[in-house]
mmJSON file of the N, C-alpha and C atoms, coordinates in Angstrom:
{"data_MODEL":{"atom_site":{
"group_PDB":["ATOM","ATOM","ATOM","ATOM","ATOM","ATOM","ATOM","ATOM","ATOM","ATOM","ATOM","ATOM","ATOM","ATOM","ATOM","ATOM","ATOM","ATOM","ATOM","ATOM","ATOM","ATOM","ATOM","ATOM","ATOM","ATOM","ATOM","ATOM","ATOM","ATOM","ATOM","ATOM","ATOM","ATOM","ATOM","ATOM","ATOM","ATOM","ATOM","ATOM","ATOM","ATOM","ATOM","ATOM","ATOM","ATOM","ATOM","ATOM","ATOM","ATOM","ATOM","ATOM","ATOM","ATOM","ATOM","ATOM","ATOM","ATOM","ATOM","ATOM","ATOM","ATOM","ATOM","ATOM","ATOM","ATOM","ATOM","ATOM","ATOM","ATOM","ATOM","ATOM","ATOM","ATOM","ATOM","ATOM","ATOM","ATOM","ATOM","ATOM","ATOM","ATOM","ATOM","ATOM","ATOM","ATOM","ATOM","ATOM","ATOM","ATOM","ATOM","ATOM","ATOM","ATOM","ATOM","ATOM","ATOM","ATOM","ATOM","ATOM","ATOM","ATOM","ATOM","ATOM","ATOM","ATOM","ATOM","ATOM","ATOM","ATOM","ATOM","ATOM","ATOM","ATOM","ATOM","ATOM","ATOM","ATOM","ATOM","ATOM","ATOM","ATOM","ATOM","ATOM","ATOM","ATOM","ATOM","ATOM","ATOM","ATOM","ATOM","ATOM","ATOM","ATOM","ATOM","ATOM","ATOM","ATOM","ATOM","ATOM","ATOM","ATOM","ATOM","ATOM","ATOM","ATOM","ATOM","ATOM","ATOM","ATOM","ATOM","ATOM","ATOM","ATOM","ATOM","ATOM","ATOM","ATOM","ATOM","ATOM","ATOM","ATOM","ATOM","ATOM","ATOM","ATOM","ATOM","ATOM","ATOM","ATOM","ATOM","ATOM","ATOM","ATOM","ATOM","ATOM","ATOM","ATOM","ATOM","ATOM","ATOM","ATOM","ATOM","ATOM","ATOM","ATOM","ATOM","ATOM","ATOM","ATOM","ATOM","ATOM","ATOM","ATOM","ATOM","ATOM","ATOM","ATOM","ATOM","ATOM","ATOM","ATOM","ATOM","ATOM","ATOM","ATOM","ATOM","ATOM","ATOM","ATOM","ATOM","ATOM","ATOM","ATOM","ATOM","ATOM","ATOM","ATOM","ATOM","ATOM","ATOM","ATOM","ATOM","ATOM","ATOM"],
"id":[1,2,3,4,5,6,7,8,9,10,11,12,13,14,15,16,17,18,19,20,21,22,23,24,25,26,27,28,29,30,31,32,33,34,35,36,37,38,39,40,41,42,43,44,45,46,47,48,49,50,51,52,53,54,55,56,57,58,59,60,61,62,63,64,65,66,67,68,69,70,71,72,73,74,75,76,77,78,79,80,81,82,83,84,85,86,87,88,89,90,91,92,93,94,95,96,97,98,99,100,101,102,103,104,105,106,107,108,109,110,111,112,113,114,115,116,117,118,119,120,121,122,123,124,125,126,127,128,129,130,131,132,133,134,135,136,137,138,139,140,141,142,143,144,145,146,147,148,149,150,151,152,153,154,155,156,157,158,159,160,161,162,163,164,165,166,167,168,169,170,171,172,173,174,175,176,177,178,179,180,181,182,183,184,185,186,187,188,189,190,191,192,193,194,195,196,197,198,199,200,201,202,203,204,205,206,207,208,209,210,211,212,213,214,215,216,217,218,219,220,221,222,223,224,225],
"type_symbol":["N","C","C","N","C","C","N","C","C","N","C","C","N","C","C","N","C","C","N","C","C","N","C","C","N","C","C","N","C","C","N","C","C","N","C","C","N","C","C","N","C","C","N","C","C","N","C","C","N","C","C","N","C","C","N","C","C","N","C","C","N","C","C","N","C","C","N","C","C","N","C","C","N","C","C","N","C","C","N","C","C","N","C","C","N","C","C","N","C","C","N","C","C","N","C","C","N","C","C","N","C","C","N","C","C","N","C","C","N","C","C","N","C","C","N","C","C","N","C","C","N","C","C","N","C","C","N","C","C","N","C","C","N","C","C","N","C","C","N","C","C","N","C","C","N","C","C","N","C","C","N","C","C","N","C","C","N","C","C","N","C","C","N","C","C","N","C","C","N","C","C","N","C","C","N","C","C","N","C","C","N","C","C","N","C","C","N","C","C","N","C","C","N","C","C","N","C","C","N","C","C","N","C","C","N","C","C","N","C","C","N","C","C","N","C","C","N","C","C","N","C","C","N","C","C"],
"label_atom_id":["N","CA","C","N","CA","C","N","CA","C","N","CA","C","N","CA","C","N","CA","C","N","CA","C","N","CA","C","N","CA","C","N","CA","C","N","CA","C","N","CA","C","N","CA","C","N","CA","C","N","CA","C","N","CA","C","N","CA","C","N","CA","C","N","CA","C","N","CA","C","N","CA","C","N","CA","C","N","CA","C","N","CA","C","N","CA","C","N","CA","C","N","CA","C","N","CA","C","N","CA","C","N","CA","C","N","CA","C","N","CA","C","N","CA","C","N","CA","C","N","CA","C","N","CA","C","N","CA","C","N","CA","C","N","CA","C","N","CA","C","N","CA","C","N","CA","C","N","CA","C","N","CA","C","N","CA","C","N","CA","C","N","CA","C","N","CA","C","N","CA","C","N","CA","C","N","CA","C","N","CA","C","N","CA","C","N","CA","C","N","CA","C","N","CA","C","N","CA","C","N","CA","C","N","CA","C","N","CA","C","N","CA","C","N","CA","C","N","CA","C","N","CA","C","N","CA","C","N","CA","C","N","CA","C","N","CA","C","N","CA","C","N","CA","C","N","CA","C","N","CA","C","N","CA","C","N","CA","C","N","CA","C"],
"label_alt_id":[null,null,null,null,null,null,null,null,null,null,null,null,null,null,null,null,null,null,null,null,null,null,null,null,null,null,null,null,null,null,null,null,null,null,null,null,null,null,null,null,null,null,null,null,null,null,null,null,null,null,null,null,null,null,null,null,null,null,null,null,null,null,null,null,null,null,null,null,null,null,null,null,null,null,null,null,null,null,null,null,null,null,null,null,null,null,null,null,null,null,null,null,null,null,null,null,null,null,null,null,null,null,null,null,null,null,null,null,null,null,null,null,null,null,null,null,null,null,null,null,null,null,null,null,null,null,null,null,null,null,null,null,null,null,null,null,null,null,null,null,null,null,null,null,null,null,null,null,null,null,null,null,null,null,null,null,null,null,null,null,null,null,null,null,null,null,null,null,null,null,null,null,null,null,null,null,null,null,null,null,null,null,null,null,null,null,null,null,null,null,null,null,null,null,null,null,null,null,null,null,null,null,null,null,null,null,null,null,null,null,null,null,null,null,null,null,null,null,null,null,null,null,null,null,null],
"label_comp_id":["MET","MET","MET","ARG","ARG","ARG","GLY","GLY","GLY","HIS","HIS","HIS","ILE","ILE","ILE","ALA","ALA","ALA","LEU","LEU","LEU","LEU","LEU","LEU","LEU","LEU","LEU","PRO","PRO","PRO","GLU","GLU","GLU","VAL","VAL","VAL","ARG","ARG","ARG","GLY","GLY","GLY","THR","THR","THR","ALA","ALA","ALA","ARG","ARG","ARG","GLN","GLN","GLN","LEU","LEU","LEU","ARG","ARG","ARG","PRO","PRO","PRO","ASN","ASN","ASN","SER","SER","SER","ASN","ASN","ASN","GLU","GLU","GLU","ALA","ALA","ALA","HIS","HIS","HIS","ARG","ARG","ARG","LEU","LEU","LEU","LYS","LYS","LYS","ALA","ALA","ALA","ARG","ARG","ARG","LEU","LEU","LEU","ASP","ASP","ASP","GLY","GLY","GLY","ILE","ILE","ILE","GLU","GLU","GLU","ARG","ARG","ARG","GLN","GLN","GLN","THR","THR","THR","ARG","ARG","ARG","GLN","GLN","GLN","GLY","GLY","GLY","LEU","LEU","LEU","GLY","GLY","GLY","GLN","GLN","GLN","GLY","GLY","GLY","THR","THR","THR","LEU","LEU","LEU","SER","SER","SER","ALA","ALA","ALA","HIS","HIS","HIS","VAL","VAL","VAL","GLN","GLN","GLN","VAL","VAL","VAL","HIS","HIS","HIS","GLN","GLN","GLN","LEU","LEU","LEU","ALA","ALA","ALA","ARG","ARG","ARG","ASP","ASP","ASP","CYS","CYS","CYS","GLN","GLN","GLN","TYR","TYR","TYR","LEU","LEU","LEU","LEU","LEU","LEU","ALA","ALA","ALA","ARG","ARG","ARG","HIS","HIS","HIS","THR","THR","THR","ALA","ALA","ALA","GLU","GLU","GLU","ILE","ILE","ILE","GLN","GLN","GLN","ARG","ARG","ARG"],
"label_asym_id":["A","A","A","A","A","A","A","A","A","A","A","A","A","A","A","A","A","A","A","A","A","A","A","A","A","A","A","A","A","A","A","A","A","A","A","A","A","A","A","A","A","A","A","A","A","A","A","A","A","A","A","A","A","A","A","A","A","A","A","A","A","A","A","A","A","A","A","A","A","A","A","A","A","A","A","A","A","A","A","A","A","A","A","A","A","A","A","A","A","A","A","A","A","A","A","A","A","A","A","A","A","A","A","A","A","A","A","A","A","A","A","A","A","A","A","A","A","A","A","A","A","A","A","A","A","A","A","A","A","A","A","A","A","A","A","A","A","A","A","A","A","A","A","A","A","A","A","A","A","A","A","A","A","A","A","A","A","A","A","A","A","A","A","A","A","A","A","A","A","A","A","A","A","A","A","A","A","A","A","A","A","A","A","A","A","A","A","A","A","A","A","A","A","A","A","A","A","A","A","A","A","A","A","A","A","A","A","A","A","A","A","A","A","A","A","A","A","A","A","A","A","A","A","A","A"],
"label_entity_id":["1","1","1","1","1","1","1","1","1","1","1","1","1","1","1","1","1","1","1","1","1","1","1","1","1","1","1","1","1","1","1","1","1","1","1","1","1","1","1","1","1","1","1","1","1","1","1","1","1","1","1","1","1","1","1","1","1","1","1","1","1","1","1","1","1","1","1","1","1","1","1","1","1","1","1","1","1","1","1","1","1","1","1","1","1","1","1","1","1","1","1","1","1","1","1","1","1","1","1","1","1","1","1","1","1","1","1","1","1","1","1","1","1","1","1","1","1","1","1","1","1","1","1","1","1","1","1","1","1","1","1","1","1","1","1","1","1","1","1","1","1","1","1","1","1","1","1","1","1","1","1","1","1","1","1","1","1","1","1","1","1","1","1","1","1","1","1","1","1","1","1","1","1","1","1","1","1","1","1","1","1","1","1","1","1","1","1","1","1","1","1","1","1","1","1","1","1","1","1","1","1","1","1","1","1","1","1","1","1","1","1","1","1","1","1","1","1","1","1","1","1","1","1","1","1"],
"label_seq_id":[1,1,1,2,2,2,3,3,3,4,4,4,5,5,5,6,6,6,7,7,7,8,8,8,9,9,9,10,10,10,11,11,11,12,12,12,13,13,13,14,14,14,15,15,15,16,16,16,17,17,17,18,18,18,19,19,19,20,20,20,21,21,21,22,22,22,23,23,23,24,24,24,25,25,25,26,26,26,27,27,27,28,28,28,29,29,29,30,30,30,31,31,31,32,32,32,33,33,33,34,34,34,35,35,35,36,36,36,37,37,37,38,38,38,39,39,39,40,40,40,41,41,41,42,42,42,43,43,43,44,44,44,45,45,45,46,46,46,47,47,47,48,48,48,49,49,49,50,50,50,51,51,51,52,52,52,53,53,53,54,54,54,55,55,55,56,56,56,57,57,57,58,58,58,59,59,59,60,60,60,61,61,61,62,62,62,63,63,63,64,64,64,65,65,65,66,66,66,67,67,67,68,68,68,69,69,69,70,70,70,71,71,71,72,72,72,73,73,73,74,74,74,75,75,75],
"pdbx_PDB_ins_code":[null,null,null,null,null,null,null,null,null,null,null,null,null,null,null,null,null,null,null,null,null,null,null,null,null,null,null,null,null,null,null,null,null,null,null,null,null,null,null,null,null,null,null,null,null,null,null,null,null,null,null,null,null,null,null,null,null,null,null,null,null,null,null,null,null,null,null,null,null,null,null,null,null,null,null,null,null,null,null,null,null,null,null,null,null,null,null,null,null,null,null,null,null,null,null,null,null,null,null,null,null,null,null,null,null,null,null,null,null,null,null,null,null,null,null,null,null,null,null,null,null,null,null,null,null,null,null,null,null,null,null,null,null,null,null,null,null,null,null,null,null,null,null,null,null,null,null,null,null,null,null,null,null,null,null,null,null,null,null,null,null,null,null,null,null,null,null,null,null,null,null,null,null,null,null,null,null,null,null,null,null,null,null,null,null,null,null,null,null,null,null,null,null,null,null,null,null,null,null,null,null,null,null,null,null,null,null,null,null,null,null,null,null,null,null,null,null,null,null,null,null,null,null,null,null],
"Cartn_x":[0.82,0.0,0.864,2.004,2.884,3.3,3.507,3.864,2.758,1.527,0.383,0.252,0.41,0.322,1.42,2.622,3.748,3.466,2.728,2.37,1.231,0.254,-0.934,-0.719,0.102,0.262,0.722,1.75,2.145,1.05,0.294,-0.798,-1.854,-2.231,-3.266,-2.714,-1.459,-0.85,-0.874,-0.655,-0.696,-2.061,-3.102,-4.455,-4.792,-4.178,-4.439,-3.953,-2.971,-2.453,-3.469,-4.498,-5.53,-6.538,-6.514,-7.435,-6.926,-7.824,-7.398,-6.467,-5.287,-4.255,-4.682,-5.47,-5.842,-7.248,-7.837,-9.191,-9.171,-10.313,-10.435,-10.195,-10.72,-10.555,-9.074,-8.326,-6.899,-6.145,-6.493,-5.826,-6.165,-7.437,-7.836,-7.146,-7.102,-6.476,-4.985,-4.316,-2.889,-2.623,-3.438,-3.274,-3.48,-4.479,-4.746,-3.593,-3.098,-2.005,-0.715,-0.461,0.713,0.592,-0.61,-0.846,-0.64,-1.09,-0.9,0.589,1.31,2.748,3.456,3.082,3.67,3.333,2.106,1.65,2.451,2.822,3.561,4.983,5.494,6.852,6.892,5.748,5.71,5.797,6.438,6.506,5.219,5.228,4.038,3.892,4.897,4.823,5.114,4.862,5.117,3.789,3.677,2.466,1.498,0.629,-0.339,-1.366,-1.847,-2.858,-2.303,-1.104,-0.475,-0.329,0.122,0.274,-1.081,-2.086,-3.433,-3.951,-3.789,-4.262,-3.497,-2.19,-1.375,-1.779,-1.953,-2.34,-3.731,-4.64,-5.989,-5.935,-5.11,-4.995,-4.393,-3.382,-2.789,-3.815,-4.653,-5.695,-6.692,-7.091,-8.019,-7.383,-6.113,-5.412,-5.316,-5.032,-4.927,-6.285,-7.352,-8.689,-9.02,-8.667,-8.926,-8.192,-6.9,-6.114,-6.655,-7.024,-7.557,-8.87,-9.714,-10.988,-10.753,-9.832,-9.516,-8.954,-8.042,-7.411,-8.443,-9.308,-10.339,-11.305,-11.665,-12.578,-11.954,-10.675,-9.984,-9.911,-9.718,-9.64,-10.988,-12.068,-13.403,-13.846,-13.124,-13.51,-13.144],
"Cartn_y":[-1.192,0.0,1.256,1.177,2.348,2.728,1.743,2.019,2.748,2.316,2.982,4.411,4.573,5.907,6.803,6.241,7.018,7.496,6.712,7.118,8.129,7.944,8.795,10.138,10.173,11.393,12.588,12.461,13.619,14.055,13.089,13.421,14.27,13.856,14.589,15.933,15.974,17.264,18.229,17.713,18.552,19.162,18.406,18.945,19.918,19.748,20.649,22.054,22.17,23.491,24.31,23.66,24.356,25.057,24.728,25.35,26.738,27.581,28.892,28.663,29.243,28.938,29.093,30.075,30.308,29.842,29.032,28.553,27.45,27.277,26.204,24.845,24.658,23.376,23.087,24.099,23.91,23.552,24.205,23.909,22.497,22.126,20.777,19.707,19.935,18.956,18.843,19.974,19.948,19.204,19.465,18.778,17.273,16.886,15.452,14.795,15.446,14.879,14.812,15.827,15.791,14.649,14.438,13.328,11.974,11.841,10.59,10.347,11.392,11.238,10.801,11.404,10.996,9.543,9.16,7.803,6.76,7.074,6.099,5.897,6.847,6.71,5.909,5.639,4.887,3.396,2.716,1.265,0.622,-0.677,-1.41,-1.437,-1.008,-1.025,-2.411,-2.575,-3.874,-4.545,-5.76,-6.507,-6.543,-7.514,-7.753,-6.629,-6.148,-5.097,-3.831,-3.454,-2.269,-2.392,-3.542,-3.774,-3.719,-4.307,-4.308,-2.876,-2.068,-0.683,0.099,-0.09,0.628,0.26,-1.015,-1.455,-0.939,-0.948,-0.437,1.057,1.819,3.255,3.494,2.725,2.861,2.552,1.562,1.213,2.364,2.974,4.115,5.296,5.545,6.636,6.388,5.151,4.79,4.966,4.545,4.713,6.193,7.013,8.449,9.053,8.738,9.275,8.806,7.549,7.014,7.698,7.929,8.614,10.047,10.766,12.138,12.146,11.221,11.146,10.821,9.87,9.47,10.619,11.352,12.483,13.561,13.78,14.786,14.36,13.072,12.56,12.743,12.567,12.639,14.076,15.05,16.456,16.889],
"Cartn_z":[0.0,0.0,0.0,0.665,0.672,-0.747,-1.597,-2.983,-3.722,-3.508,-4.142,-3.628,-2.333,-1.747,-2.309,-2.442,-2.981,-4.411,-5.173,-6.533,-6.557,-5.686,-5.702,-5.016,-3.992,-3.204,-4.045,-4.881,-5.705,-6.686,-7.202,-8.124,-7.426,-6.233,-5.496,-5.022,-4.61,-4.23,-5.422,-6.61,-7.808,-8.032,-7.806,-7.981,-6.862,-5.703,-4.581,-4.895,-5.763,-6.128,-6.908,-7.422,-8.176,-7.262,-5.975,-5.025,-4.644,-4.18,-3.69,-2.495,-2.499,-1.5,-0.043,0.285,1.682,2.023,1.173,1.437,2.497,3.14,4.133,3.494,2.301,1.614,1.35,0.935,0.672,1.951,3.049,4.329,4.818,4.695,5.122,4.286,2.968,2.081,2.362,2.551,2.854,4.161,5.184,6.463,6.303,5.534,5.328,4.579,3.537,2.752,3.565,4.381,5.262,6.267,6.793,7.724,7.067,5.845,5.106,4.892,4.533,4.318,5.602,6.734,8.023,8.337,8.07,8.371,7.595,6.367,5.561,6.073,6.842,7.376,8.666,9.26,10.515,10.239,11.12,11.017,11.51,11.548,11.984,13.497,14.214,15.668,16.197,17.469,18.092,18.414,18.01,18.3,17.129,17.204,16.144,16.037,17.165,17.138,16.504,16.879,16.31,14.796,14.333,12.895,12.195,12.814,12.233,12.067,13.099,13.054,11.979,11.912,10.929,9.501,9.237,7.894,7.544,8.511,8.273,7.932,8.654,8.378,6.994,6.637,5.303,4.216,4.455,3.482,3.325,4.43,4.357,3.645,3.936,3.263,1.764,1.395,-0.012,-0.707,-0.053,-0.614,-0.803,0.164,0.085,-1.109,-1.237,-2.343,-3.687,-3.762,-5.012,-5.376,-4.393,-4.653,-5.125,-4.476,-4.902,-6.314,-6.576,-7.886,-8.967,-8.695,-9.652,-9.916,-8.877,-9.048,-9.923,-9.791,-10.614,-12.079,-12.306,-13.677,-14.378,-13.645,-14.236,-14.517,-14.015,-14.258,-15.634],
"occupancy":[1.0,1.0,1.0,1.0,1.0,1.0,1.0,1.0,1.0,1.0,1.0,1.0,1.0,1.0,1.0,1.0,1.0,1.0,1.0,1.0,1.0,1.0,1.0,1.0,1.0,1.0,1.0,1.0,1.0,1.0,1.0,1.0,1.0,1.0,1.0,1.0,1.0,1.0,1.0,1.0,1.0,1.0,1.0,1.0,1.0,1.0,1.0,1.0,1.0,1.0,1.0,1.0,1.0,1.0,1.0,1.0,1.0,1.0,1.0,1.0,1.0,1.0,1.0,1.0,1.0,1.0,1.0,1.0,1.0,1.0,1.0,1.0,1.0,1.0,1.0,1.0,1.0,1.0,1.0,1.0,1.0,1.0,1.0,1.0,1.0,1.0,1.0,1.0,1.0,1.0,1.0,1.0,1.0,1.0,1.0,1.0,1.0,1.0,1.0,1.0,1.0,1.0,1.0,1.0,1.0,1.0,1.0,1.0,1.0,1.0,1.0,1.0,1.0,1.0,1.0,1.0,1.0,1.0,1.0,1.0,1.0,1.0,1.0,1.0,1.0,1.0,1.0,1.0,1.0,1.0,1.0,1.0,1.0,1.0,1.0,1.0,1.0,1.0,1.0,1.0,1.0,1.0,1.0,1.0,1.0,1.0,1.0,1.0,1.0,1.0,1.0,1.0,1.0,1.0,1.0,1.0,1.0,1.0,1.0,1.0,1.0,1.0,1.0,1.0,1.0,1.0,1.0,1.0,1.0,1.0,1.0,1.0,1.0,1.0,1.0,1.0,1.0,1.0,1.0,1.0,1.0,1.0,1.0,1.0,1.0,1.0,1.0,1.0,1.0,1.0,1.0,1.0,1.0,1.0,1.0,1.0,1.0,1.0,1.0,1.0,1.0,1.0,1.0,1.0,1.0,1.0,1.0,1.0,1.0,1.0,1.0,1.0,1.0,1.0,1.0,1.0,1.0,1.0,1.0,1.0,1.0,1.0,1.0,1.0,1.0],
"B_iso_or_equiv":[0.0,0.0,0.0,0.0,0.0,0.0,0.0,0.0,0.0,0.0,0.0,0.0,0.0,0.0,0.0,0.0,0.0,0.0,0.0,0.0,0.0,0.0,0.0,0.0,0.0,0.0,0.0,0.0,0.0,0.0,0.0,0.0,0.0,0.0,0.0,0.0,0.0,0.0,0.0,0.0,0.0,0.0,0.0,0.0,0.0,0.0,0.0,0.0,0.0,0.0,0.0,0.0,0.0,0.0,0.0,0.0,0.0,0.0,0.0,0.0,0.0,0.0,0.0,0.0,0.0,0.0,0.0,0.0,0.0,0.0,0.0,0.0,0.0,0.0,0.0,0.0,0.0,0.0,0.0,0.0,0.0,0.0,0.0,0.0,0.0,0.0,0.0,0.0,0.0,0.0,0.0,0.0,0.0,0.0,0.0,0.0,0.0,0.0,0.0,0.0,0.0,0.0,0.0,0.0,0.0,0.0,0.0,0.0,0.0,0.0,0.0,0.0,0.0,0.0,0.0,0.0,0.0,0.0,0.0,0.0,0.0,0.0,0.0,0.0,0.0,0.0,0.0,0.0,0.0,0.0,0.0,0.0,0.0,0.0,0.0,0.0,0.0,0.0,0.0,0.0,0.0,0.0,0.0,0.0,0.0,0.0,0.0,0.0,0.0,0.0,0.0,0.0,0.0,0.0,0.0,0.0,0.0,0.0,0.0,0.0,0.0,0.0,0.0,0.0,0.0,0.0,0.0,0.0,0.0,0.0,0.0,0.0,0.0,0.0,0.0,0.0,0.0,0.0,0.0,0.0,0.0,0.0,0.0,0.0,0.0,0.0,0.0,0.0,0.0,0.0,0.0,0.0,0.0,0.0,0.0,0.0,0.0,0.0,0.0,0.0,0.0,0.0,0.0,0.0,0.0,0.0,0.0,0.0,0.0,0.0,0.0,0.0,0.0,0.0,0.0,0.0,0.0,0.0,0.0,0.0,0.0,0.0,0.0,0.0,0.0],
"pdbx_formal_charge":[null,null,null,null,null,null,null,null,null,null,null,null,null,null,null,null,null,null,null,null,null,null,null,null,null,null,null,null,null,null,null,null,null,null,null,null,null,null,null,null,null,null,null,null,null,null,null,null,null,null,null,null,null,null,null,null,null,null,null,null,null,null,null,null,null,null,null,null,null,null,null,null,null,null,null,null,null,null,null,null,null,null,null,null,null,null,null,null,null,null,null,null,null,null,null,null,null,null,null,null,null,null,null,null,null,null,null,null,null,null,null,null,null,null,null,null,null,null,null,null,null,null,null,null,null,null,null,null,null,null,null,null,null,null,null,null,null,null,null,null,null,null,null,null,null,null,null,null,null,null,null,null,null,null,null,null,null,null,null,null,null,null,null,null,null,null,null,null,null,null,null,null,null,null,null,null,null,null,null,null,null,null,null,null,null,null,null,null,null,null,null,null,null,null,null,null,null,null,null,null,null,null,null,null,null,null,null,null,null,null,null,null,null,null,null,null,null,null,null,null,null,null,null,null,null],
"auth_seq_id":[1,1,1,2,2,2,3,3,3,4,4,4,5,5,5,6,6,6,7,7,7,8,8,8,9,9,9,10,10,10,11,11,11,12,12,12,13,13,13,14,14,14,15,15,15,16,16,16,17,17,17,18,18,18,19,19,19,20,20,20,21,21,21,22,22,22,23,23,23,24,24,24,25,25,25,26,26,26,27,27,27,28,28,28,29,29,29,30,30,30,31,31,31,32,32,32,33,33,33,34,34,34,35,35,35,36,36,36,37,37,37,38,38,38,39,39,39,40,40,40,41,41,41,42,42,42,43,43,43,44,44,44,45,45,45,46,46,46,47,47,47,48,48,48,49,49,49,50,50,50,51,51,51,52,52,52,53,53,53,54,54,54,55,55,55,56,56,56,57,57,57,58,58,58,59,59,59,60,60,60,61,61,61,62,62,62,63,63,63,64,64,64,65,65,65,66,66,66,67,67,67,68,68,68,69,69,69,70,70,70,71,71,71,72,72,72,73,73,73,74,74,74,75,75,75],
"auth_comp_id":["MET","MET","MET","ARG","ARG","ARG","GLY","GLY","GLY","HIS","HIS","HIS","ILE","ILE","ILE","ALA","ALA","ALA","LEU","LEU","LEU","LEU","LEU","LEU","LEU","LEU","LEU","PRO","PRO","PRO","GLU","GLU","GLU","VAL","VAL","VAL","ARG","ARG","ARG","GLY","GLY","GLY","THR","THR","THR","ALA","ALA","ALA","ARG","ARG","ARG","GLN","GLN","GLN","LEU","LEU","LEU","ARG","ARG","ARG","PRO","PRO","PRO","ASN","ASN","ASN","SER","SER","SER","ASN","ASN","ASN","GLU","GLU","GLU","ALA","ALA","ALA","HIS","HIS","HIS","ARG","ARG","ARG","LEU","LEU","LEU","LYS","LYS","LYS","ALA","ALA","ALA","ARG","ARG","ARG","LEU","LEU","LEU","ASP","ASP","ASP","GLY","GLY","GLY","ILE","ILE","ILE","GLU","GLU","GLU","ARG","ARG","ARG","GLN","GLN","GLN","THR","THR","THR","ARG","ARG","ARG","GLN","GLN","GLN","GLY","GLY","GLY","LEU","LEU","LEU","GLY","GLY","GLY","GLN","GLN","GLN","GLY","GLY","GLY","THR","THR","THR","LEU","LEU","LEU","SER","SER","SER","ALA","ALA","ALA","HIS","HIS","HIS","VAL","VAL","VAL","GLN","GLN","GLN","VAL","VAL","VAL","HIS","HIS","HIS","GLN","GLN","GLN","LEU","LEU","LEU","ALA","ALA","ALA","ARG","ARG","ARG","ASP","ASP","ASP","CYS","CYS","CYS","GLN","GLN","GLN","TYR","TYR","TYR","LEU","LEU","LEU","LEU","LEU","LEU","ALA","ALA","ALA","ARG","ARG","ARG","HIS","HIS","HIS","THR","THR","THR","ALA","ALA","ALA","GLU","GLU","GLU","ILE","ILE","ILE","GLN","GLN","GLN","ARG","ARG","ARG"],
"auth_asym_id":["A","A","A","A","A","A","A","A","A","A","A","A","A","A","A","A","A","A","A","A","A","A","A","A","A","A","A","A","A","A","A","A","A","A","A","A","A","A","A","A","A","A","A","A","A","A","A","A","A","A","A","A","A","A","A","A","A","A","A","A","A","A","A","A","A","A","A","A","A","A","A","A","A","A","A","A","A","A","A","A","A","A","A","A","A","A","A","A","A","A","A","A","A","A","A","A","A","A","A","A","A","A","A","A","A","A","A","A","A","A","A","A","A","A","A","A","A","A","A","A","A","A","A","A","A","A","A","A","A","A","A","A","A","A","A","A","A","A","A","A","A","A","A","A","A","A","A","A","A","A","A","A","A","A","A","A","A","A","A","A","A","A","A","A","A","A","A","A","A","A","A","A","A","A","A","A","A","A","A","A","A","A","A","A","A","A","A","A","A","A","A","A","A","A","A","A","A","A","A","A","A","A","A","A","A","A","A","A","A","A","A","A","A","A","A","A","A","A","A","A","A","A","A","A","A"],
"auth_atom_id":["N","CA","C","N","CA","C","N","CA","C","N","CA","C","N","CA","C","N","CA","C","N","CA","C","N","CA","C","N","CA","C","N","CA","C","N","CA","C","N","CA","C","N","CA","C","N","CA","C","N","CA","C","N","CA","C","N","CA","C","N","CA","C","N","CA","C","N","CA","C","N","CA","C","N","CA","C","N","CA","C","N","CA","C","N","CA","C","N","CA","C","N","CA","C","N","CA","C","N","CA","C","N","CA","C","N","CA","C","N","CA","C","N","CA","C","N","CA","C","N","CA","C","N","CA","C","N","CA","C","N","CA","C","N","CA","C","N","CA","C","N","CA","C","N","CA","C","N","CA","C","N","CA","C","N","CA","C","N","CA","C","N","CA","C","N","CA","C","N","CA","C","N","CA","C","N","CA","C","N","CA","C","N","CA","C","N","CA","C","N","CA","C","N","CA","C","N","CA","C","N","CA","C","N","CA","C","N","CA","C","N","CA","C","N","CA","C","N","CA","C","N","CA","C","N","CA","C","N","CA","C","N","CA","C","N","CA","C","N","CA","C","N","CA","C","N","CA","C","N","CA","C","N","CA","C","N","CA","C","N","CA","C"],
"pdbx_PDB_model_num":[1,1,1,1,1,1,1,1,1,1,1,1,1,1,1,1,1,1,1,1,1,1,1,1,1,1,1,1,1,1,1,1,1,1,1,1,1,1,1,1,1,1,1,1,1,1,1,1,1,1,1,1,1,1,1,1,1,1,1,1,1,1,1,1,1,1,1,1,1,1,1,1,1,1,1,1,1,1,1,1,1,1,1,1,1,1,1,1,1,1,1,1,1,1,1,1,1,1,1,1,1,1,1,1,1,1,1,1,1,1,1,1,1,1,1,1,1,1,1,1,1,1,1,1,1,1,1,1,1,1,1,1,1,1,1,1,1,1,1,1,1,1,1,1,1,1,1,1,1,1,1,1,1,1,1,1,1,1,1,1,1,1,1,1,1,1,1,1,1,1,1,1,1,1,1,1,1,1,1,1,1,1,1,1,1,1,1,1,1,1,1,1,1,1,1,1,1,1,1,1,1,1,1,1,1,1,1,1,1,1,1,1,1,1,1,1,1,1,1,1,1,1,1,1,1]
}}}
């Protein structure tokens, strides 16, 4: 999933530049993308539960990026 995120993140960041720089939407999107980037740098942690939570979060982040990317393509 990290590989998919690594491919999608720059694409979505590129579309974010089309938003008004000081708009609420631009700030929210930047914060979300920065959070996703931080999340991909974290390891799985120690223990099964920690790994499960990390993988689940990466999956949600990947789904979010894919949805944003797909929506931009359809415009």
